[in-house]
HTML snippet that shows the backbone in 3Dmol.js (N, CA, C, O; Angstrom):
<script src="https://3Dmol.org/build/3Dmol-min.js"></script>
<div id="view" style="width:600px;height:400px;position:relative"></div>
<script>
const pdb = `
ATOM      1  N   MET A   1       5.839  -3.368  -8.126  1.00  0.00           N
ATOM      2  CA  MET A   1       5.771  -2.295  -7.164  1.00  0.00           C
ATOM      3  C   MET A   1       7.105  -2.214  -6.425  1.00  0.00           C
ATOM      4  O   MET A   1       8.110  -2.776  -6.860  1.00  0.00           O
ATOM      5  N   GLY A   2       7.090  -1.524  -5.333  1.00  0.00           N
ATOM      6  CA  GLY A   2       8.330  -1.335  -4.596  1.00  0.00           C
ATOM      7  C   GLY A   2       8.668  -2.511  -3.710  1.00  0.00           C
ATOM      8  O   GLY A   2       7.802  -3.304  -3.341  1.00  0.00           O
ATOM      9  N   LYS A   3       9.933  -2.608  -3.376  1.00  0.00           N
ATOM     10  CA  LYS A   3      10.373  -3.682  -2.504  1.00  0.00           C
ATOM     11  C   LYS A   3      10.577  -3.215  -1.079  1.00  0.00           C
ATOM     12  O   LYS A   3      10.546  -4.030  -0.157  1.00  0.00           O
ATOM     13  N   GLY A   4      10.786  -1.913  -0.870  1.00  0.00           N
ATOM     14  CA  GLY A   4      11.056  -1.416   0.475  1.00  0.00           C
ATOM     15  C   GLY A   4       9.898  -0.606   0.999  1.00  0.00           C
ATOM     16  O   GLY A   4       9.027  -0.175   0.244  1.00  0.00           O
ATOM     17  N   ILE A   5       9.897  -0.409   2.266  1.00  0.00           N
ATOM     18  CA  ILE A   5       8.845   0.375   2.896  1.00  0.00           C
ATOM     19  C   ILE A   5       8.859   1.796   2.375  1.00  0.00           C
ATOM     20  O   ILE A   5       7.817   2.451   2.343  1.00  0.00           O
ATOM     21  N   GLY A   6      10.017   2.287   1.966  1.00  0.00           N
ATOM     22  CA  GLY A   6      10.105   3.642   1.445  1.00  0.00           C
ATOM     23  C   GLY A   6       9.194   3.876   0.252  1.00  0.00           C
ATOM     24  O   GLY A   6       8.780   5.008   0.001  1.00  0.00           O
ATOM     25  N   SER A   7       8.880   2.820  -0.484  1.00  0.00           N
ATOM     26  CA  SER A   7       8.008   2.972  -1.630  1.00  0.00           C
ATOM     27  C   SER A   7       6.557   3.216  -1.209  1.00  0.00           C
ATOM     28  O   SER A   7       5.762   3.698  -2.016  1.00  0.00           O
ATOM     29  N   PHE A   8       6.202   2.897   0.023  1.00  0.00           N
ATOM     30  CA  PHE A   8       4.842   3.121   0.502  1.00  0.00           C
ATOM     31  C   PHE A   8       4.551   4.595   0.649  1.00  0.00           C
ATOM     32  O   PHE A   8       3.478   5.062   0.267  1.00  0.00           O
ATOM     33  N   ALA A   9       5.480   5.319   1.187  1.00  0.00           N
ATOM     34  CA  ALA A   9       5.218   6.710   1.516  1.00  0.00           C
ATOM     35  C   ALA A   9       6.456   7.550   1.240  1.00  0.00           C
ATOM     36  O   ALA A   9       7.232   7.844   2.148  1.00  0.00           O
ATOM     37  N   PRO A  10       6.635   7.936  -0.028  1.00  0.00           N
ATOM     38  CA  PRO A  10       7.798   8.760  -0.343  1.00  0.00           C
ATOM     39  C   PRO A  10       7.833  10.013   0.518  1.00  0.00           C
ATOM     40  O   PRO A  10       6.814  10.678   0.704  1.00  0.00           O
ATOM     41  N   GLY A  11       8.986  10.323   1.030  1.00  0.00           N
ATOM     42  CA  GLY A  11       9.153  11.525   1.834  1.00  0.00           C
ATOM     43  C   GLY A  11       8.836  11.336   3.305  1.00  0.00           C
ATOM     44  O   GLY A  11       9.051  12.247   4.103  1.00  0.00           O
ATOM     45  N   VAL A  12       8.332  10.177   3.675  1.00  0.00           N
ATOM     46  CA  VAL A  12       8.021   9.911   5.080  1.00  0.00           C
ATOM     47  C   VAL A  12       9.212   9.191   5.686  1.00  0.00           C
ATOM     48  O   VAL A  12       9.623   8.138   5.198  1.00  0.00           O
ATOM     49  N   THR A  13       9.762   9.755   6.746  1.00  0.00           N
ATOM     50  CA  THR A  13      10.967   9.184   7.330  1.00  0.00           C
ATOM     51  C   THR A  13      10.859   9.111   8.839  1.00  0.00           C
ATOM     52  O   THR A  13       9.851   9.495   9.431  1.00  0.00           O
ATOM     53  N   GLY A  14      11.916   8.613   9.442  1.00  0.00           N
ATOM     54  CA  GLY A  14      12.027   8.639  10.895  1.00  0.00           C
ATOM     55  C   GLY A  14      11.055   7.734  11.598  1.00  0.00           C
ATOM     56  O   GLY A  14      10.795   6.612  11.163  1.00  0.00           O
ATOM     57  N   GLU A  15      10.517   8.237  12.695  1.00  0.00           N
ATOM     58  CA  GLU A  15       9.631   7.466  13.565  1.00  0.00           C
ATOM     59  C   GLU A  15       8.452   6.867  12.810  1.00  0.00           C
ATOM     60  O   GLU A  15       8.033   5.747  13.100  1.00  0.00           O
ATOM     61  N   ARG A  16       7.922   7.601  11.852  1.00  0.00           N
ATOM     62  CA  ARG A  16       6.750   7.133  11.124  1.00  0.00           C
ATOM     63  C   ARG A  16       7.039   5.915  10.262  1.00  0.00           C
ATOM     64  O   ARG A  16       6.098   5.255   9.820  1.00  0.00           O
ATOM     65  N   MET A  17       8.293   5.591  10.006  1.00  0.00           N
ATOM     66  CA  MET A  17       8.628   4.459   9.156  1.00  0.00           C
ATOM     67  C   MET A  17       9.050   3.234   9.957  1.00  0.00           C
ATOM     68  O   MET A  17       9.457   2.234   9.364  1.00  0.00           O
ATOM     69  N   ARG A  18       8.969   3.276  11.271  1.00  0.00           N
ATOM     70  CA  ARG A  18       9.249   2.093  12.080  1.00  0.00           C
ATOM     71  C   ARG A  18       8.273   1.000  11.690  1.00  0.00           C
ATOM     72  O   ARG A  18       7.097   1.286  11.466  1.00  0.00           O
ATOM     73  N   PRO A  19       8.724  -0.245  11.602  1.00  0.00           N
ATOM     74  CA  PRO A  19       7.840  -1.337  11.169  1.00  0.00           C
ATOM     75  C   PRO A  19       6.532  -1.417  11.946  1.00  0.00           C
ATOM     76  O   PRO A  19       5.481  -1.673  11.359  1.00  0.00           O
ATOM     77  N   VAL A  20       6.581  -1.202  13.250  1.00  0.00           N
ATOM     78  CA  VAL A  20       5.354  -1.286  14.044  1.00  0.00           C
ATOM     79  C   VAL A  20       4.381  -0.182  13.654  1.00  0.00           C
ATOM     80  O   VAL A  20       3.171  -0.407  13.643  1.00  0.00           O
ATOM     81  N   VAL A  21       4.877   0.986  13.338  1.00  0.00           N
ATOM     82  CA  VAL A  21       4.023   2.100  12.937  1.00  0.00           C
ATOM     83  C   VAL A  21       3.423   1.822  11.560  1.00  0.00           C
ATOM     84  O   VAL A  21       2.238   2.071  11.337  1.00  0.00           O
ATOM     85  N   VAL A  22       4.229   1.312  10.647  1.00  0.00           N
ATOM     86  CA  VAL A  22       3.742   0.980   9.307  1.00  0.00           C
ATOM     87  C   VAL A  22       2.697  -0.131   9.398  1.00  0.00           C
ATOM     88  O   VAL A  22       1.658  -0.062   8.741  1.00  0.00           O
ATOM     89  N   ALA A  23       2.968  -1.147  10.204  1.00  0.00           N
ATOM     90  CA  ALA A  23       2.017  -2.255  10.362  1.00  0.00           C
ATOM     91  C   ALA A  23       0.689  -1.759  10.925  1.00  0.00           C
ATOM     92  O   ALA A  23      -0.375  -2.179  10.472  1.00  0.00           O
ATOM     93  N   ARG A  24       0.749  -0.875  11.902  1.00  0.00           N
ATOM     94  CA  ARG A  24      -0.472  -0.330  12.499  1.00  0.00           C
ATOM     95  C   ARG A  24      -1.257   0.482  11.457  1.00  0.00           C
ATOM     96  O   ARG A  24      -2.480   0.367  11.368  1.00  0.00           O
ATOM     97  N   ALA A  25      -0.558   1.291  10.684  1.00  0.00           N
ATOM     98  CA  ALA A  25      -1.210   2.096   9.645  1.00  0.00           C
ATOM     99  C   ALA A  25      -1.819   1.184   8.576  1.00  0.00           C
ATOM    100  O   ALA A  25      -2.920   1.445   8.092  1.00  0.00           O
ATOM    101  N   PHE A  26      -1.111   0.124   8.210  1.00  0.00           N
ATOM    102  CA  PHE A  26      -1.608  -0.829   7.212  1.00  0.00           C
ATOM    103  C   PHE A  26      -2.894  -1.498   7.713  1.00  0.00           C
ATOM    104  O   PHE A  26      -3.868  -1.608   6.969  1.00  0.00           O
ATOM    105  N   ARG A  27      -2.893  -1.939   8.961  1.00  0.00           N
ATOM    106  CA  ARG A  27      -4.077  -2.607   9.521  1.00  0.00           C
ATOM    107  C   ARG A  27      -5.274  -1.660   9.611  1.00  0.00           C
ATOM    108  O   ARG A  27      -6.420  -2.111   9.595  1.00  0.00           O
ATOM    109  N   ALA A  28      -5.023  -0.371   9.705  1.00  0.00           N
ATOM    110  CA  ALA A  28      -6.104   0.611   9.800  1.00  0.00           C
ATOM    111  C   ALA A  28      -6.744   0.912   8.440  1.00  0.00           C
ATOM    112  O   ALA A  28      -7.806   1.532   8.377  1.00  0.00           O
ATOM    113  N   LEU A  29      -6.108   0.478   7.369  1.00  0.00           N
ATOM    114  CA  LEU A  29      -6.653   0.725   6.036  1.00  0.00           C
ATOM    115  C   LEU A  29      -7.905  -0.105   5.806  1.00  0.00           C
ATOM    116  O   LEU A  29      -8.072  -1.164   6.412  1.00  0.00           O
ATOM    117  N   PRO A  30      -8.785   0.370   4.933  1.00  0.00           N
ATOM    118  CA  PRO A  30      -9.936  -0.450   4.542  1.00  0.00           C
ATOM    119  C   PRO A  30      -9.460  -1.758   3.898  1.00  0.00           C
ATOM    120  O   PRO A  30      -8.370  -1.806   3.328  1.00  0.00           O
ATOM    121  N   SER A  31     -10.255  -2.792   3.986  1.00  0.00           N
ATOM    122  CA  SER A  31      -9.846  -4.108   3.483  1.00  0.00           C
ATOM    123  C   SER A  31      -9.490  -4.089   2.000  1.00  0.00           C
ATOM    124  O   SER A  31      -8.580  -4.806   1.583  1.00  0.00           O
ATOM    125  N   ALA A  32     -10.178  -3.292   1.199  1.00  0.00           N
ATOM    126  CA  ALA A  32      -9.856  -3.222  -0.232  1.00  0.00           C
ATOM    127  C   ALA A  32      -8.436  -2.687  -0.454  1.00  0.00           C
ATOM    128  O   ALA A  32      -7.732  -3.144  -1.355  1.00  0.00           O
ATOM    129  N   HIS A  33      -8.019  -1.722   0.369  1.00  0.00           N
ATOM    130  CA  HIS A  33      -6.662  -1.184   0.255  1.00  0.00           C
ATOM    131  C   HIS A  33      -5.630  -2.218   0.708  1.00  0.00           C
ATOM    132  O   HIS A  33      -4.590  -2.389   0.071  1.00  0.00           O
ATOM    133  N   ARG A  34      -5.923  -2.892   1.795  1.00  0.00           N
ATOM    134  CA  ARG A  34      -5.000  -3.936   2.264  1.00  0.00           C
ATOM    135  C   ARG A  34      -4.862  -5.041   1.219  1.00  0.00           C
ATOM    136  O   ARG A  34      -3.763  -5.535   0.968  1.00  0.00           O
ATOM    137  N   GLU A  35      -5.970  -5.419   0.621  1.00  0.00           N
ATOM    138  CA  GLU A  35      -5.959  -6.493  -0.377  1.00  0.00           C
ATOM    139  C   GLU A  35      -5.077  -6.136  -1.575  1.00  0.00           C
ATOM    140  O   GLU A  35      -4.264  -6.954  -2.007  1.00  0.00           O
ATOM    141  N   ILE A  36      -5.229  -4.941  -2.108  1.00  0.00           N
ATOM    142  CA  ILE A  36      -4.475  -4.577  -3.310  1.00  0.00           C
ATOM    143  C   ILE A  36      -2.993  -4.406  -2.991  1.00  0.00           C
ATOM    144  O   ILE A  36      -2.144  -4.751  -3.813  1.00  0.00           O
ATOM    145  N   LEU A  37      -2.669  -3.877  -1.810  1.00  0.00           N
ATOM    146  CA  LEU A  37      -1.261  -3.755  -1.434  1.00  0.00           C
ATOM    147  C   LEU A  37      -0.647  -5.127  -1.174  1.00  0.00           C
ATOM    148  O   LEU A  37       0.520  -5.357  -1.494  1.00  0.00           O
ATOM    149  N   ALA A  38      -1.422  -6.030  -0.601  1.00  0.00           N
ATOM    150  CA  ALA A  38      -0.920  -7.393  -0.387  1.00  0.00           C
ATOM    151  C   ALA A  38      -0.593  -8.057  -1.727  1.00  0.00           C
ATOM    152  O   ALA A  38       0.436  -8.719  -1.867  1.00  0.00           O
ATOM    153  N   GLU A  39      -1.466  -7.875  -2.695  1.00  0.00           N
ATOM    154  CA  GLU A  39      -1.252  -8.487  -4.014  1.00  0.00           C
ATOM    155  C   GLU A  39      -0.042  -7.901  -4.735  1.00  0.00           C
ATOM    156  O   GLU A  39       0.749  -8.640  -5.319  1.00  0.00           O
ATOM    157  N   THR A  40       0.103  -6.595  -4.697  1.00  0.00           N
ATOM    158  CA  THR A  40       1.135  -5.949  -5.509  1.00  0.00           C
ATOM    159  C   THR A  40       2.458  -5.743  -4.785  1.00  0.00           C
ATOM    160  O   THR A  40       3.522  -5.943  -5.373  1.00  0.00           O
ATOM    161  N   VAL A  41       2.407  -5.351  -3.540  1.00  0.00           N
ATOM    162  CA  VAL A  41       3.642  -5.046  -2.813  1.00  0.00           C
ATOM    163  C   VAL A  41       4.191  -6.290  -2.118  1.00  0.00           C
ATOM    164  O   VAL A  41       5.337  -6.678  -2.346  1.00  0.00           O
ATOM    165  N   PHE A  42       3.383  -6.906  -1.281  1.00  0.00           N
ATOM    166  CA  PHE A  42       3.878  -8.025  -0.479  1.00  0.00           C
ATOM    167  C   PHE A  42       4.111  -9.283  -1.308  1.00  0.00           C
ATOM    168  O   PHE A  42       5.092  -9.997  -1.100  1.00  0.00           O
ATOM    169  N   ARG A  43       3.205  -9.553  -2.249  1.00  0.00           N
ATOM    170  CA  ARG A  43       3.378 -10.735  -3.107  1.00  0.00           C
ATOM    171  C   ARG A  43       4.181 -10.417  -4.360  1.00  0.00           C
ATOM    172  O   ARG A  43       4.463 -11.300  -5.170  1.00  0.00           O
ATOM    173  N   GLU A  44       4.547  -9.145  -4.514  1.00  0.00           N
ATOM    174  CA  GLU A  44       5.373  -8.660  -5.625  1.00  0.00           C
ATOM    175  C   GLU A  44       4.805  -9.056  -6.984  1.00  0.00           C
ATOM    176  O   GLU A  44       5.547  -9.461  -7.879  1.00  0.00           O
ATOM    177  N   ARG A  45       3.486  -8.936  -7.135  1.00  0.00           N
ATOM    178  CA  ARG A  45       2.829  -9.221  -8.407  1.00  0.00           C
ATOM    179  C   ARG A  45       2.730  -7.948  -9.219  1.00  0.00           C
ATOM    180  O   ARG A  45       2.559  -6.856  -8.676  1.00  0.00           O
ATOM    181  N   SER A  46       2.838  -8.101 -10.515  1.00  0.00           N
ATOM    182  CA  SER A  46       2.643  -6.966 -11.418  1.00  0.00           C
ATOM    183  C   SER A  46       1.162  -6.591 -11.408  1.00  0.00           C
ATOM    184  O   SER A  46       0.331  -7.343 -10.898  1.00  0.00           O
ATOM    185  N   VAL A  47       0.840  -5.441 -11.966  1.00  0.00           N
ATOM    186  CA  VAL A  47      -0.570  -5.060 -12.036  1.00  0.00           C
ATOM    187  C   VAL A  47      -1.344  -6.051 -12.895  1.00  0.00           C
ATOM    188  O   VAL A  47      -2.509  -6.335 -12.615  1.00  0.00           O
ATOM    189  N   ASN A  48      -0.714  -6.575 -13.930  1.00  0.00           N
ATOM    190  CA  ASN A  48      -1.372  -7.579 -14.770  1.00  0.00           C
ATOM    191  C   ASN A  48      -1.659  -8.845 -13.974  1.00  0.00           C
ATOM    192  O   ASN A  48      -2.760  -9.390 -14.053  1.00  0.00           O
ATOM    193  N   GLU A  49      -0.685  -9.313 -13.213  1.00  0.00           N
ATOM    194  CA  GLU A  49      -0.866 -10.514 -12.401  1.00  0.00           C
ATOM    195  C   GLU A  49      -1.928 -10.293 -11.319  1.00  0.00           C
ATOM    196  O   GLU A  49      -2.760 -11.165 -11.067  1.00  0.00           O
ATOM    197  N   ALA A  50      -1.889  -9.130 -10.690  1.00  0.00           N
ATOM    198  CA  ALA A  50      -2.881  -8.819  -9.654  1.00  0.00           C
ATOM    199  C   ALA A  50      -4.282  -8.747 -10.254  1.00  0.00           C
ATOM    200  O   ALA A  50      -5.249  -9.195  -9.636  1.00  0.00           O
ATOM    201  N   ALA A  51      -4.392  -8.188 -11.448  1.00  0.00           N
ATOM    202  CA  ALA A  51      -5.691  -8.093 -12.112  1.00  0.00           C
ATOM    203  C   ALA A  51      -6.273  -9.485 -12.354  1.00  0.00           C
ATOM    204  O   ALA A  51      -7.458  -9.714 -12.113  1.00  0.00           O
ATOM    205  N   VAL A  52      -5.447 -10.408 -12.825  1.00  0.00           N
ATOM    206  CA  VAL A  52      -5.908 -11.779 -13.059  1.00  0.00           C
ATOM    207  C   VAL A  52      -6.299 -12.422 -11.734  1.00  0.00           C
ATOM    208  O   VAL A  52      -7.352 -13.051 -11.636  1.00  0.00           O
ATOM    209  N   SER A  53      -5.458 -12.269 -10.718  1.00  0.00           N
ATOM    210  CA  SER A  53      -5.712 -12.870  -9.416  1.00  0.00           C
ATOM    211  C   SER A  53      -7.013 -12.364  -8.790  1.00  0.00           C
ATOM    212  O   SER A  53      -7.761 -13.133  -8.185  1.00  0.00           O
ATOM    213  N   LEU A  54      -7.272 -11.069  -8.943  1.00  0.00           N
ATOM    214  CA  LEU A  54      -8.451 -10.455  -8.340  1.00  0.00           C
ATOM    215  C   LEU A  54      -9.676 -10.460  -9.251  1.00  0.00           C
ATOM    216  O   LEU A  54     -10.788 -10.177  -8.807  1.00  0.00           O
ATOM    217  N   GLY A  55      -9.465 -10.784 -10.538  1.00  0.00           N
ATOM    218  CA  GLY A  55     -10.581 -10.812 -11.476  1.00  0.00           C
ATOM    219  C   GLY A  55     -11.124  -9.440 -11.831  1.00  0.00           C
ATOM    220  O   GLY A  55     -12.326  -9.269 -12.035  1.00  0.00           O
ATOM    221  N   VAL A  56     -10.221  -8.456 -11.904  1.00  0.00           N
ATOM    222  CA  VAL A  56     -10.620  -7.092 -12.257  1.00  0.00           C
ATOM    223  C   VAL A  56      -9.714  -6.580 -13.376  1.00  0.00           C
ATOM    224  O   VAL A  56      -8.629  -7.125 -13.580  1.00  0.00           O
ATOM    225  N   PRO A  57     -10.136  -5.543 -14.105  1.00  0.00           N
ATOM    226  CA  PRO A  57      -9.294  -4.974 -15.147  1.00  0.00           C
ATOM    227  C   PRO A  57      -8.011  -4.343 -14.578  1.00  0.00           C
ATOM    228  O   PRO A  57      -7.964  -3.931 -13.419  1.00  0.00           O
ATOM    229  N   VAL A  58      -6.988  -4.282 -15.414  1.00  0.00           N
ATOM    230  CA  VAL A  58      -5.699  -3.703 -15.019  1.00  0.00           C
ATOM    231  C   VAL A  58      -5.862  -2.259 -14.546  1.00  0.00           C
ATOM    232  O   VAL A  58      -5.244  -1.856 -13.561  1.00  0.00           O
ATOM    233  N   ASP A  59      -6.683  -1.486 -15.236  1.00  0.00           N
ATOM    234  CA  ASP A  59      -6.877  -0.088 -14.830  1.00  0.00           C
ATOM    235  C   ASP A  59      -7.474   0.031 -13.430  1.00  0.00           C
ATOM    236  O   ASP A  59      -7.181   0.988 -12.712  1.00  0.00           O
ATOM    237  N   VAL A  60      -8.295  -0.916 -13.041  1.00  0.00           N
ATOM    238  CA  VAL A  60      -8.866  -0.926 -11.698  1.00  0.00           C
ATOM    239  C   VAL A  60      -7.761  -1.184 -10.675  1.00  0.00           C
ATOM    240  O   VAL A  60      -7.726  -0.549  -9.620  1.00  0.00           O
ATOM    241  N   VAL A  61      -6.862  -2.113 -10.987  1.00  0.00           N
ATOM    242  CA  VAL A  61      -5.739  -2.398 -10.088  1.00  0.00           C
ATOM    243  C   VAL A  61      -4.883  -1.152  -9.924  1.00  0.00           C
ATOM    244  O   VAL A  61      -4.511  -0.798  -8.805  1.00  0.00           O
ATOM    245  N   LYS A  62      -4.568  -0.483 -11.029  1.00  0.00           N
ATOM    246  CA  LYS A  62      -3.739   0.726 -10.968  1.00  0.00           C
ATOM    247  C   LYS A  62      -4.392   1.791 -10.081  1.00  0.00           C
ATOM    248  O   LYS A  62      -3.723   2.411  -9.255  1.00  0.00           O
ATOM    249  N   LEU A  63      -5.683   1.997 -10.253  1.00  0.00           N
ATOM    250  CA  LEU A  63      -6.390   2.995  -9.456  1.00  0.00           C
ATOM    251  C   LEU A  63      -6.406   2.601  -7.981  1.00  0.00           C
ATOM    252  O   LEU A  63      -6.181   3.439  -7.107  1.00  0.00           O
ATOM    253  N   ARG A  64      -6.671   1.334  -7.711  1.00  0.00           N
ATOM    254  CA  ARG A  64      -6.714   0.880  -6.315  1.00  0.00           C
ATOM    255  C   ARG A  64      -5.358   1.003  -5.639  1.00  0.00           C
ATOM    256  O   ARG A  64      -5.282   1.383  -4.471  1.00  0.00           O
ATOM    257  N   VAL A  65      -4.289   0.685  -6.358  1.00  0.00           N
ATOM    258  CA  VAL A  65      -2.942   0.829  -5.790  1.00  0.00           C
ATOM    259  C   VAL A  65      -2.676   2.293  -5.468  1.00  0.00           C
ATOM    260  O   VAL A  65      -2.185   2.618  -4.388  1.00  0.00           O
ATOM    261  N   TYR A  66      -2.998   3.164  -6.397  1.00  0.00           N
ATOM    262  CA  TYR A  66      -2.800   4.599  -6.186  1.00  0.00           C
ATOM    263  C   TYR A  66      -3.554   5.072  -4.933  1.00  0.00           C
ATOM    264  O   TYR A  66      -2.993   5.749  -4.072  1.00  0.00           O
ATOM    265  N   GLU A  67      -4.828   4.700  -4.857  1.00  0.00           N
ATOM    266  CA  GLU A  67      -5.639   5.122  -3.719  1.00  0.00           C
ATOM    267  C   GLU A  67      -5.134   4.516  -2.410  1.00  0.00           C
ATOM    268  O   GLU A  67      -5.123   5.185  -1.376  1.00  0.00           O
ATOM    269  N   ALA A  68      -4.719   3.257  -2.456  1.00  0.00           N
ATOM    270  CA  ALA A  68      -4.233   2.587  -1.245  1.00  0.00           C
ATOM    271  C   ALA A  68      -2.932   3.214  -0.753  1.00  0.00           C
ATOM    272  O   ALA A  68      -2.750   3.403   0.450  1.00  0.00           O
ATOM    273  N   LEU A  69      -2.038   3.532  -1.668  1.00  0.00           N
ATOM    274  CA  LEU A  69      -0.771   4.154  -1.269  1.00  0.00           C
ATOM    275  C   LEU A  69      -0.998   5.547  -0.694  1.00  0.00           C
ATOM    276  O   LEU A  69      -0.334   5.943   0.264  1.00  0.00           O
ATOM    277  N   ARG A  70      -1.924   6.279  -1.271  1.00  0.00           N
ATOM    278  CA  ARG A  70      -2.252   7.606  -0.726  1.00  0.00           C
ATOM    279  C   ARG A  70      -2.850   7.477   0.673  1.00  0.00           C
ATOM    280  O   ARG A  70      -2.523   8.258   1.567  1.00  0.00           O
ATOM    281  N   ALA A  71      -3.714   6.503   0.858  1.00  0.00           N
ATOM    282  CA  ALA A  71      -4.330   6.294   2.178  1.00  0.00           C
ATOM    283  C   ALA A  71      -3.283   5.877   3.203  1.00  0.00           C
ATOM    284  O   ALA A  71      -3.305   6.335   4.345  1.00  0.00           O
ATOM    285  N   LEU A  72      -2.359   4.999   2.784  1.00  0.00           N
ATOM    286  CA  LEU A  72      -1.301   4.575   3.699  1.00  0.00           C
ATOM    287  C   LEU A  72      -0.395   5.753   4.055  1.00  0.00           C
ATOM    288  O   LEU A  72      -0.014   5.928   5.212  1.00  0.00           O
ATOM    289  N   SER A  73      -0.063   6.542   3.065  1.00  0.00           N
ATOM    290  CA  SER A  73       0.769   7.714   3.315  1.00  0.00           C
ATOM    291  C   SER A  73       0.084   8.680   4.290  1.00  0.00           C
ATOM    292  O   SER A  73       0.730   9.226   5.184  1.00  0.00           O
ATOM    293  N   ALA A  74      -1.219   8.887   4.113  1.00  0.00           N
ATOM    294  CA  ALA A  74      -1.982   9.758   5.014  1.00  0.00           C
ATOM    295  C   ALA A  74      -2.013   9.186   6.424  1.00  0.00           C
ATOM    296  O   ALA A  74      -1.901   9.920   7.405  1.00  0.00           O
ATOM    297  N   ALA A  75      -2.165   7.873   6.515  1.00  0.00           N
ATOM    298  CA  ALA A  75      -2.182   7.233   7.839  1.00  0.00           C
ATOM    299  C   ALA A  75      -0.826   7.371   8.521  1.00  0.00           C
ATOM    300  O   ALA A  75      -0.757   7.559   9.736  1.00  0.00           O
ATOM    301  N   LEU A  76       0.240   7.279   7.755  1.00  0.00           N
ATOM    302  CA  LEU A  76       1.579   7.440   8.332  1.00  0.00           C
ATOM    303  C   LEU A  76       1.828   8.878   8.736  1.00  0.00           C
ATOM    304  O   LEU A  76       2.487   9.133   9.743  1.00  0.00           O
ATOM    305  N   GLU A  77       1.313   9.816   7.968  1.00  0.00           N
ATOM    306  CA  GLU A  77       1.446  11.225   8.341  1.00  0.00           C
ATOM    307  C   GLU A  77       0.730  11.488   9.663  1.00  0.00           C
ATOM    308  O   GLU A  77       1.252  12.184  10.533  1.00  0.00           O
ATOM    309  N   THR A  78      -0.454  10.931   9.805  1.00  0.00           N
ATOM    310  CA  THR A  78      -1.229  11.089  11.033  1.00  0.00           C
ATOM    311  C   THR A  78      -0.497  10.449  12.209  1.00  0.00           C
ATOM    312  O   THR A  78      -0.477  10.998  13.311  1.00  0.00           O
ATOM    313  N   ALA A  79       0.101   9.293  11.968  1.00  0.00           N
ATOM    314  CA  ALA A  79       0.841   8.587  13.041  1.00  0.00           C
ATOM    315  C   ALA A  79       2.043   9.401  13.491  1.00  0.00           C
ATOM    316  O   ALA A  79       2.470   9.288  14.640  1.00  0.00           O
ATOM    317  N   GLY A  80       2.587  10.210  12.614  1.00  0.00           N
ATOM    318  CA  GLY A  80       3.773  10.989  12.955  1.00  0.00           C
ATOM    319  C   GLY A  80       3.493  12.267  13.703  1.00  0.00           C
ATOM    320  O   GLY A  80       4.425  12.968  14.097  1.00  0.00           O
ATOM    321  N   ARG A  81       2.238  12.584  13.906  1.00  0.00           N
ATOM    322  CA  ARG A  81       1.886  13.838  14.601  1.00  0.00           C
ATOM    323  C   ARG A  81       1.815  13.654  16.077  1.00  0.00           C
ATOM    324  O   ARG A  81       1.533  14.605  16.805  1.00  0.00           O
TER     325      ARG A  81
END
`;
const viewer = $3Dmol.createViewer("view");
viewer.addModel(pdb, "pdb");
viewer.setStyle({}, {cartoon: {color: "spectrum"}});
viewer.zoomTo();
viewer.render();
</script>
């Protein structure tokens, strides 16, 4: 996955990307979204590695990452209003 915060929410800039704002948006996510982002983004695991770690199929990891990133992006958009 991405190494920088910019990979969380493409096109989101400025105030909404301050670490405190991102952290607040991350904490507001459902636990399943936080878990998958922790596995793939923060621990820098591939989808294959995350699938093994979580005991789920690779396609499930891909879907969860997609949904989690969309939710985080939406939370950051809301924080910027």
